[in-house]
N, C-alpha and C positions, 0 to 999 in steps of 0.2 A: 445713734451716735457711737462711734467706735472709741474704745479707750485703750491705752497702752498699760501694761503692767508687768510685774515679775512674779513668777510662781514661788511663793515664800515657803510653802510646805506641801508635801505629796504623800499620800498613803497608797502605795502601789497595789496592795492587797485588796483594799476596799475601793480603789478607783476615784478617789476624789482628794482635793486639797483646797488651798486658799491662795488668791492672787492679791499682792500688794500693788494697788494702782499707782502709776508714776506720779499723778498730780496729788497724791495723798488721800487721806480718808480712811474709812473702814476697810478691812480685808474683804474680799469678795469670794464666795464659795464656788467651786468649779468642779464638775463631775467629768469623768472621762467621755461620756456620751455628748458633752458639749463641744468637743474638739471636731472641727470639720475635716480636717486631714490628720491621720495618724501615721505619719512617716517614721516616728520614733516615740519612745516612751516619754511622758512628761517627766521633767526632773527639775529639782530645786535650782533657781537662778535663771530658768528659762524665760526669755522675753516673749510676751504674748500680746495679742490685739484681740479684743473681745467687745461685746455688747452686753448690757445688763437688763435682766428681767426680774420681776417679783413673783415668788411663788405663792402658793395658796395660803402659806403661813405669814405672808407679808415680809419674808426675808429676801435679800438680793441675792442673785446668783449670776454667773457668767453664762452666756450663750454664744454661739457662732465663733467659737474660739479658734484662732489661728496663730501661728508663730509670727512674731512682729515682722520679720524680714519678708515673709510671703504677703503680709497685709501691705507692706510699703510698696512692693512691686505691682501688686494688683490694683492699687489706687493711690498713687502719689498725690500728695497735697499741692495745690497751686501756689501756696505761700511758703514753699520750701526755702530754707536759709540760702541756698545757692542763687535764688532769684532776687532775694531783696537784701542780701548780706552787704553788698557794696554800698547801697544806700544808707545803711546803718553805720557803716565806717565813716561815711561822709559827715555825720553829725559832730564828730570829734574835731576835724579841722574847721568846721563851720562855727563851733563854739569858740575855738581859738581866734577866729576872725572877729568875733565880738569881745572876747576877753582882753585881747591885746590893746586896742584903743581905749577900752574902759579903764584898764589898768593904768595907761599912760596918762589919760586926761583926769581921772578921779583918784589917782594914787592908790590902788588897791594894796592893802598890807601884804608882805611877804609870806605870811603864813597861810594865805588863802590858796595859792597854787600848791603848797605843800599839803594842805588839807585834801584837795582834790586827788593828788597823787597817792596819798596814804589810804584814802577811802577807796580809791580804784584798785589798789593792791588787795586790801581786805576783801572787796567785793568779788574779785577774781578768784581769790582762794576759797571764798565760800561757795561759789559756783562750781568749783572743782570737787569740794566736798560733796555738795548735793548731787552732782553728776555721778560720783562714785557711789553713793548711797542708793541712787535710783537703780543702778546696774546690780548692785549687791543685795537689794531689798532690805536695806537698814533704814534707820530713822532719817526722815528728811527734814530739810530747812524749809520753813513755811514760805509761801509766796509773798505774804505781807512783809517778811524780813528781807527778802530779796529787793522788793520794791522801796523799802525804806532805806537801805544801803545805798540805792541808786539815788534817791531823793536827797540824801545828805552829801552827795557829791561823788559817789562811786560809780555813776552810770557809765563813764568812759570805760572802766574796768569791765563793768557788766557787758557792754556791747562787744568787747573783744572776747570775753569768755562765752558768750552766746554763740559767736561765730565759730571760734576755734574748737569749742567742745561740742558744737551743735546741740545746745541745751537751752531749754525754754525759748527756743526760736520759732516754733510752730503754733503754739498755743495762742489764739487770737485774743482771748480775754486778758491774758497776762501781758501780751505785747501792748494792748491799748493801756493798760494801767501803768506799764513800764514808761511808755513814750509820754504819758501824762505827767509822770513824775519827773522825767527830764526837762519838759517844758516848765514845770513849776520851779525846778532847781535854777534854770538859767534866768527865769523872771526874778526869783529871789535874789539871785547874785547881782543883777542890774540894779534892783531896788535898794539893796542894802549898800551897795557901792555908790549910789548916787548921792550928791550933795543935798538933794531935797530931803533926805532923811534927817540930816543934821538941822535943817531949817525947821522941820516939823518938831524936833526936840526943844527948840528954843521957845 
C-alpha cells in the first residue's frame, strides 16, 4: 500500500531524513537508497509517495520512494475527485429538496439554516488549514475532527472544500466515514424536526 507524505527533515551529509505521512501518525525514517529515481536531491517540503517496511529493530522505514507527481502519473486512482466530484455536489441540492418541504410543513426554526451555513463555513476553513498543513508538513487536523464538523452540519462546506482543494477526496476509509456522517446528520435533522418528537415528550 502506497502512502503520501512530505519530507519533514533531511540530512544531506548522512543521506537520511524523516517523512511526515499525509494521513497523520508517526514520522517515517527514509534513507537515500530508498529513492527509486534520483533526479534531484531530496529537500524539505518535497512531496513523496512510498511504502513502509519494518527493519530488524522493529522500526518503520520508507521504501520504494518516489516523488508524488511521478507516482500519480504512473498509477492514477480510479476514484479520483474528477470522476465522482459531480455526484458529491449533487448531495447539497438533494438535501435542499428534503429540507424545504420539511421546513414548510413542520416549521423548522430559523436558526437551523443559520447553523448549517455557519458550520459549513467553519468546516471549509478547517479544510483549508489542514490542506496547508499537509503541504507544509505542519501539525494536522485529525480526521475525527473533520468528520465531527460534518456531522454537526458542516458537511456541505466539507464537500465544497474536498472538491475545490482536492483534499481528503481520495482516501476510501475517510470518504466512507464522511458520507456516513452526512446520512446521520440528515436523519437527525428529519427526526428532530418531526412532530413525533414532541409526542414522545408528552
